[in-house]
One Martini backbone bead per residue (centre of mass of N, CA, C, O) as a GRO file, in nm:
protein
   99
    1MET     BB    1   7.531   7.551   9.325
    2SER     BB    2   7.355   7.699   9.091
    3TYR     BB    3   7.078   7.913   9.101
    4SER     BB    4   7.012   7.949   8.793
    5THR     BB    5   7.064   7.625   8.684
    6GLY     BB    6   7.160   7.385   8.898
    7ASN     BB    7   7.471   7.366   8.851
    8PRO     BB    8   7.748   7.254   9.033
    9ASN     BB    9   7.994   7.314   8.816
   10GLU     BB   10   7.988   7.641   8.804
   11LEU     BB   11   8.161   7.676   9.092
   12LEU     BB   12   8.399   7.516   8.958
   13SER     BB   13   8.698   7.445   8.892
   14PRO     BB   14   8.920   7.231   8.738
   15TYR     BB   15   9.041   7.191   9.054
   16GLY     BB   16   8.779   7.211   9.265
   17GLU     BB   17   8.734   7.506   9.309
   18LEU     BB   18   8.607   7.786   9.403
   19ILE     BB   19   8.426   8.043   9.234
   20PRO     BB   20   8.389   8.350   9.241
   21SER     BB   21   8.139   8.547   9.125
   22GLU     BB   22   8.307   8.793   9.017
   23VAL     BB   23   8.493   8.621   8.837
   24LYS     BB   24   8.281   8.489   8.660
   25VAL     BB   25   8.169   8.753   8.543
   26ARG     BB   26   8.437   8.858   8.424
   27LEU     BB   27   8.483   8.619   8.234
   28GLU     BB   28   8.222   8.654   8.071
   29ARG     BB   29   8.272   8.953   7.985
   30ALA     BB   30   8.574   8.893   7.858
   31GLY     BB   31   8.582   8.611   7.707
   32GLY     BB   32   8.859   8.484   7.843
   33GLN     BB   33   9.078   8.742   7.851
   34LEU     BB   34   9.159   8.802   8.146
   35LEU     BB   35   9.406   8.584   8.181
   36ARG     BB   36   9.581   8.696   7.915
   37LYS     BB   37   9.680   8.934   8.043
   38ALA     BB   38   9.937   9.143   8.092
   39PRO     BB   39  10.083   9.245   8.353
   40ALA     BB   40  10.209   9.469   8.528
   41ALA     BB   41  10.447   9.589   8.695
   42GLY     BB   42  10.392   9.442   9.011
   43SER     BB   43  10.203   9.202   8.892
   44THR     BB   44   9.949   8.946   8.930
   45VAL     BB   45   9.760   8.662   8.804
   46ASP     BB   46   9.556   8.436   8.893
   47ARG     BB   47   9.346   8.175   8.816
   48GLU     BB   48   9.085   8.361   8.923
   49GLY     BB   49   9.170   8.684   8.857
   50PHE     BB   50   9.348   8.794   9.070
   51LEU     BB   51   9.512   9.075   9.186
   52ASN     BB   52   9.867   9.102   9.255
   53ASN     BB   53  10.045   9.322   9.449
   54TYR     BB   54  10.384   9.459   9.432
   55ALA     BB   55  10.688   9.557   9.491
   56VAL     BB   56  10.924   9.758   9.320
   57VAL     BB   57  11.263   9.718   9.292
   58PRO     BB   58  11.507   9.911   9.239
   59GLN     BB   59  11.794   9.966   9.101
   60MET     BB   60  12.104   9.992   9.216
   61SER     BB   61  12.292  10.299   9.269
   62TYR     BB   62  12.578  10.502   9.240
   63ALA     BB   63  12.725  10.782   9.329
   64ALA     BB   64  12.922  11.021   9.234
   65GLY     BB   65  13.194  11.167   9.326
   66ASP     BB   66  13.371  11.418   9.415
   67THR     BB   67  13.593  11.624   9.331
   68PRO     BB   68  13.853  11.790   9.466
   69LYS     BB   69  13.755  12.069   9.370
   70GLN     BB   70  13.465  12.047   9.481
   71GLN     BB   71  13.546  12.001   9.775
   72GLN     BB   72  13.691  12.272   9.810
   73GLN     BB   73  13.452  12.457   9.744
   74LEU     BB   74  13.257  12.347   9.961
   75GLY     BB   75  13.439  12.405  10.203
   76ALA     BB   76  13.441  12.714  10.166
   77ILE     BB   77  13.136  12.757  10.188
   78TYR     BB   78  13.095  12.627  10.470
   79ALA     BB   79  13.294  12.810  10.621
   80ALA     BB   80  13.157  13.080  10.558
   81ALA     BB   81  12.882  13.007  10.684
   82THR     BB   82  12.983  12.948  10.969
   83TRP     BB   83  13.124  13.224  11.024
   84GLY     BB   84  12.871  13.393  10.973
   85LEU     BB   85  12.704  13.273  11.211
   86VAL     BB   86  12.903  13.347  11.435
   87ALA     BB   87  12.897  13.653  11.385
   88LEU     BB   88  12.594  13.688  11.431
   89ALA     BB   89  12.587  13.582  11.720
   90ALA     BB   90  12.786  13.793  11.833
   91ALA     BB   91  12.621  14.046  11.757
   92VAL     BB   92  12.366  13.976  11.918
   93THR     BB   93  12.503  13.954  12.191
   94TYR     BB   94  12.624  14.239  12.199
   95ALA     BB   95  12.353  14.395  12.164
   96SER     BB   96  12.214  14.274  12.425
   97LEU     BB   97  12.435  14.388  12.630
   98SER     BB   98  12.415  14.709  12.550
   99VAL     BB   99  12.104  14.763  12.648
   0.00000   0.00000   0.00000
């Protein structure tokens, strides 16, 4: 029963379910347009006006592979970096032994 008017039907939806007071106020304030708004991607609005959010899964795509020339260039860069670090480690080790 509604405490303001004494009408018990004001708290029930057309399906006989209770309508929460905040939803009832939002419906009155929006003039019935609340449930007609299209929700954003990743959300839905139920019969009582509650917003339900869920994750949007992006469409899967595959990265293009490197060309053989790019693979060769990257291999040379990685080899040079690896040998440079090995040389640095050897120099530091040699310097610490000679002290």
